[in-house]
N, C-alpha and C positions, 0 to 999 in steps of 0.2 A: 502494499498499497505505498509505503513511501520512496520519494523518489529524488535522487541528487544530480546535480551535472556532470555530474562523472559517469560516460557512457558505460566505466568499467567497475563502477562500485553503486548501490543502492543497498537500502535496507529491506529486506524482506520483510510480509506483510505482519508475522511473529516474532519477527527479530533474528530469529535462526531456520534457516530451511526446516531442520528437523522438526520444530515446534508448531508449523502451518496447520498441521490437521487440530490442534485445538485450540487454533485463532477464532473461529467462528463459535464456538462452543463459551470461549472465554469473555467475547465480545455479549452473546445473551447473558450471562450469567452478571456481566458488572453494569446492564445496561445502557450497552453501545448502541445495539440493535433499536431501540425503543427510543433514542434519542436521536436518531436521523431523521425519523418521522418529523419532523417539526422543520426540518431543514427543508423538505418536499411541499408543505403547507403554504410557507412565505414564496415559493416560488411561480406560483398563480399559473400551470401549465395551461397550455391548451392543445388539441389534439394538432398533428403536423410538425409539433416543434422539433427540433435537432436539439439534444441534450449530451452533453461531457461529461464524465464522471473520473475527473483526473486522480490516480491513486487510487484505482479502483479495487485493488488488491483479489479478495477471494468476490468479488460480483456481490455483495448484498446490496448496498445502494440501488447499484444499477439494477438488478431483480426486484425491489420492492417499486423504484420507479417504472418499470413495466407490468407491474401486476398492478398499480396505484392507477395507469395511465396507459392504456393499452396501445393508443396510437400515437404515443409520443417515439418518436425514433432515438435509441439511447445506445450512445458508444461508451466504454471503458477504456481506460489507458492505465497502463502499469509497467514497469520494468522488467518485473517479476513473472519468469515463464512458468514456476511452477504456479503462481498462485493463479494467474490468468488462464492455466488448463484448469486449475478446479472451478474458476467462474465459469466458463464454458460450460464444466457438466452440470452447473446446478444451473446456469440458463436453459439447456438441453431437457435436463428433468421437468421442468417446470414449463417448459412448449416456450419459452419467452425468444423471441428473435434480437441477440442483441449483438453488438457488435465488438470484440474485445480487440484491441491494438497493444503491442508494445512498445513504448516509448515512454521519453521523459519530460516531465512536466516545463523546463526550463526550455525544451526546444521540441513543442508541441507540431506534431505532423500533420498538420492541416492548413489548408488557406485559407486567408482572412475572413474573418466574418464568418465562418463556417454552422456557428451554432448560436440559437437564440439561449441556452441558459447553461452554465459552467457549474459543476458542483466541486464541492472537496470536502472531506469529513474525515477525524482523524490524523490526517498527515502532514500538512502543513509547520508542526512544530520540528519535525525531522529535518528540515531545510537547514542549510546555514544562512548566513547574510546575504550572501551573492544569488544563490539560488531563490530564494523566496523573492529576491526584486526581479529575477529572470521569468520565474513562473508567473506573477501578476501581470508584468506586461506581455507575455504571452496569452495568459488567459483574457486581458484586454485587446490582443488582438484578432483572436476567433470569435470572438462577440459579435455579432450585428448589431445594427443599431438599435439604443434602446434595449440590448439583450442586457444580461444581469447575472452576476456571481454571486453564488452562494456557498458559505463555507462555516462550519464547525469544527471548534477545535477544543484540545485542552488550553488553558490559559493558565499564566504564571500571573499571583496577584503583583499590584503595582506595588512600586519602591513602598518599603516601609510595612505592607500590611503583616498582619501578624493573624494566629491561628495556624490551625493545623496546615491548612493549603499551603502556605508561607513556608512554611518551613517542611512539608513533603517535596513542594516543587521549586522553590527559590533555589537552590543549589544544583538543580539539575541543569546539564549542558542544553538537554534539548527546550528547556522551558527558561535559557534565561533570556531570551529576547523575544519571549512570546505573551507580551501584554497586551491588553485590548488599546490602549495607546500606542503601542506598536505597531500592532498590527493595521488599525486603522491610519496610519501616517504613510505606512507602504501603499495601501490601498490608493491613498491622495495621490502619492508619487508616479503610482504608474497610471495618472492619469482618467480614475473612474469618478463617475461622479455620483450625488447622494450616498458616499461611501459612510455606512452606519452600522453600530451593534444594534441587533434588533430582540436578541433576547438572551437570558443565559439560563444554566442548568444547573444543578449539584447531583453529583454521584458517588457514591456510598457514603450517604451519612453525610454530606459536606466535607468529602476528606480531598473530592477532586471536583473541577468545576470547568464547567462547558462554556462556550460564549458562540453565541449566532452571529454572521455577519452578512450583511446585501450590501453588493454595491454594483450600481449601473454604469454600462457605455453610452457614452455620449450618442444622441441622435444627429 
């Protein structure tokens, strides 16, 4: 699910290849699957629209998209061939027509203005600073006029925040640059319009916090 800008390196969906079979059950146990639904609700999808899920991993969000909006064209992108194979099998079992491509979020293999919506779930915090900027610029490029980007991710508390989440996430390298203010600033730098945090959600009794973001490509 996680994508870096280096074509020779990426973080597998479960962190290690051997743990991939555990990824989907762990997501369900932690509440990650249920937390994806609000991401789709805010997108206001319509029949015939083209949708891209970057860092699609094992295809859970892509399959959810297709189940709720069968007339939407869904494409999933990930660098991990093993996760993509699992995603393909998941879609086939459900009878869903979903295209899965291997690629990197900082170099999206699609033409300008190819999509109406782009989604990202639980991927952004794995990227380094340079890849975050590249990814958002690429997302902006492949979105058509007035298309929108929708993201949910674990976030680091703002500087000085106290409590369990601050102690748990604050020192972690993946979360060091993943606060609400930093993400919104990056969206603005990528020339999105109306970048905003639209919701938040607590997991594990408040030990982890998710933020939902929405940004629009200028018309």
